[in-house]
N, C-alpha and C positions, 0 to 999 in steps of 0.2 A: 603849705600848699597841698591841695587835694590831688591825689594821683589821677591821671587822665583815664577816663572811662574807655576801655577797649572792647565794649560789648557791641554786638550787632545792632541792638536797639538804639544805642547812642548815635549811630551813624545813619539810621533810617530816617526817611522823610515821607511826607504825604504827597502823593501825586493823584490827580483826578483824571479819570478817563473821559471819553467823549460824551458819556451819558451823565457825567457829574459824580460818579461813584468814586469814593476815596480808596486808595490802596497804599500800603506801606511799601516803599521801594528803597533800594540801596544801589549806589553807583559802583562801577568796576574799580576805580582807584581805591575806594574805601575797603572793598572786599580783598583786594590784593594786599593792601597795607595791613589789614587785620590778619590775613593768612601769614604774613611775614612776622608780625609781632607775636602772634600766638603759636607760631611754629606749627601751623596746620596746613596740610596739602590744599592747594587752591580749589580743587574740585570738591573737597569736603567742606570748605568754607561756604561755597555757593549752596551746597546741599543743606548745610545747617541753617543758612539764612532762610531758605524756602520752607524748611520744616518749622521755623519760628513764624511763618506767615509774612516774611519780608521778601518781596520779589526783586531779584536783580533787575535793574532798570533796562538792561539790554533785552529782556524778554517782555517788556511792558506792551509792545505792539503785537505780541502773540495773542494777547487776551482780546476778547473772550473765546476765540477759536481754540486756544489751548489754555486751560485753566491752571491755576497754581498747583493744584493736586496733580494734574497731568504733567506739568513741567517737572515735578519731583520724580514722577515715574521715568521720564526721559533722562533725567540726571542720573538715575540709578541703572540705566540700561547700557548694554554693550552691543555694538553692531560690527560685523566684519564686511568689508568691501573688497572683493577680489577682482582686480583689474582697475588701474588708476588712470585710464585714458579719458576719452570723450565722455562716456557715460559715468564712469567711476568718479572722475574729478568733479562733475556737477553734483553727483550724489553726496560726495564727501563734504563739499562746501555747504550744501543744503542741510545736512545732518549736523554739521558743526554749528551753523547759525541757529538751528532749532534747539540745540542744547543737549544732544546725546552725551551721556556721561563718558563713554569711551568708544573710540573707533580703532579698529584693527585694519590696517591697509596692506594689501598684498600686491606687489608688482615688481618684476625684476628689471624693468627697462629704465632708460634715461630719456629725457626730452630731446626731440630733434625738430628740425624745421617743418616737417610734415605735420607736426602736432599743433602748430601755431593757428591753424584755421578753426580749431574747435575746443582745445583743451584749456580749461580755465586757469590753470596754474602755470602755464608756459608763457614765457616772453623772452625777449632778447637776453635777459640776464640769467635765465634758468636753463637755457639750451646746454645740453651735455650733462646736466645734473640728474641724479637719481630722482625719479618721480616721487617715490614715497618719502624721501628725505625733504624735498621741496615742500610737499604737502604738509608734512609734520610741522615744519617751521611756519608756514603760512597759516595753518589752522591754530597754532599757538597764539599768533597775533590776532586772528579773527575772534577766537573765544578761548581764553586761558582756562576755562572751567572744563574743557573737553580734554581727556587724556588720549593722546595719539600714540599708537604703537605701530612703527613702520617695519614691515617685513619685506626686504628687498629679495624676494624669492618668487618663483612661479609655483602655482598650485597645480601639480600634474600627477599626483599620486593619491589614490583613495586612502592610503595609510597616514595621510597628513591630518587626519581628523582631530588629533590632539591639539592642534593649533586653534581649534574653534570651541573648546570646552566651556569658555566663559561667556560666549555671546548668546544672544536671543534670536538674532536674525542674520542671515548671510545674503549679501547683495551680489548679483552676477553682473560684473562690468567687463566680461571677457568678449572675445570676438572670433573664436574658432569653435566649431562643433565639438571636437574631441575634448577640449579643455572644459567645456560646459557640461558634458556628460560626466566627467570626473568630479566636477564640483557638485553636481546633483547627487552623485553617489556619496560624497562626503556629507552633504546636508542630510541625506537619508540616514546614514550611519549615526550621525549626531542627533537625529530626530529634531532637526531645525527647519523652519520655513526658509525657502530660498526665493528671493525676489528676482526673477529673470527679466532682463531687458535686452533688446537687440535693435539695431538700426541699420538701414541701408538706403542710401540716397536721401530722399525727403520723407521716408516712411520708417515706422518702427513699431515694436510691440512690447507689451508688459504683461507679466503673469506671475501670480504667487503660486509656488509649487510646494505643497505640503509633503512631509516625509512619506506618506502613504501613496503619493501621486506619482505616476510615471509619465507626466506630460513632457518632460525634457526628452525622454526616449522617443515619444511619439513624434516630436519635432525633428530630432537629429539622428535617430538610430540609422546606421548604415552610411552616415555622412561624416564619420569621424575625421577622415583625411581630406574632406572637401574644402575648397576655398570658400570663405564666408561671403554672404551677399554684401556685407560692408566693404570688403575688398574689391568686389566686382563693380559696385555702384558708387563708391565713395561715401563720405560722411560730412556734408556741410554742417556748420554749427547748429542750425535750427533743430535738426532731428535729435541729436543727443541731448540738447538742452531740454527739449520737451519730454522725451521719454524718461530722462533722469528725474524730472519733476514727478512723473507718475510713479516711478520707483520709490522716490523719497516719501511720497504720500502713502504708498503701500507699507513701507517700513513703519511710518507713524501709526497707521491703522492697526498693524500687528501689535506693536508695543502697547498701544492704548486699548486694545481689545475692541476696536470699532470696525464696522462694515465687514464682518467676517463672511457674510453670505456671498460676497463677490469673489471669493478666493478661487473658485473653479473656472473663472472666466479669463479669457485672453483679450486684452485691449489691443486693437490694431489701428494705428493712426497714419493717415496719408495727408501730409501737409500741402501737397500740390493740388489736391482735388478741391477743397479740403474735405476730409471725412474721418469719422471715428466709428469703428464697428466693434461689437462685442461678440466673441465666439465662445460657446460652451464646449468644454473638452471633457 
């Protein structure tokens, strides 16, 4: 009896897209089985598959907006999300589904009932549990190719820069001015782009802050101890869901080297009006 073929090629099949173009694809169960048989980390198995021109079927509907070559870039990338609440949770889910290779999640808190109105990973079963640990488990089920590192800590010291040495982008999912200024200082120290997002009521803003940029200080300097607008106006689910989508797109553009001309702009969205405005800083 011939030994069973455990190659990626043997498990691949042809799938046609809406334009009739053929692509070699492979299903999650086959990738997971091969990773186990060949004693290869799951994330590496997905990367090897794509490097051989075989697209995991889970990413089939990303094409052609995200090409196979770009999907490989994402699989090799690492992103840190600081703050795993309304903004951070939506960003984490989006990046997980997109296929970012590794996510580092930072948040010291546990889910409570006030989170149920907007935070995607909270429900009756997760109340009282650590946010980062719940997200780590949920993301493993959503996409096993993404490595999730859960840090149940607050980022409140500029000397915590060593935690970010392996990432290419930091996402701001925080809600207080003082913490945001510290995170901006860390990003500057690490020479990393910071994707800032903030929400209040039915409005919010997004901005990419480069290491040489002092936009965060322009927005928050002198307000370190002030109550955030989010706490004053509340946060219905609509605003964090939308602003997090803009943040996720910003991360995607940074990692893929796209749309760099818009980095000095702040997007301000008001859902009630509705309106979208761009501000040059």
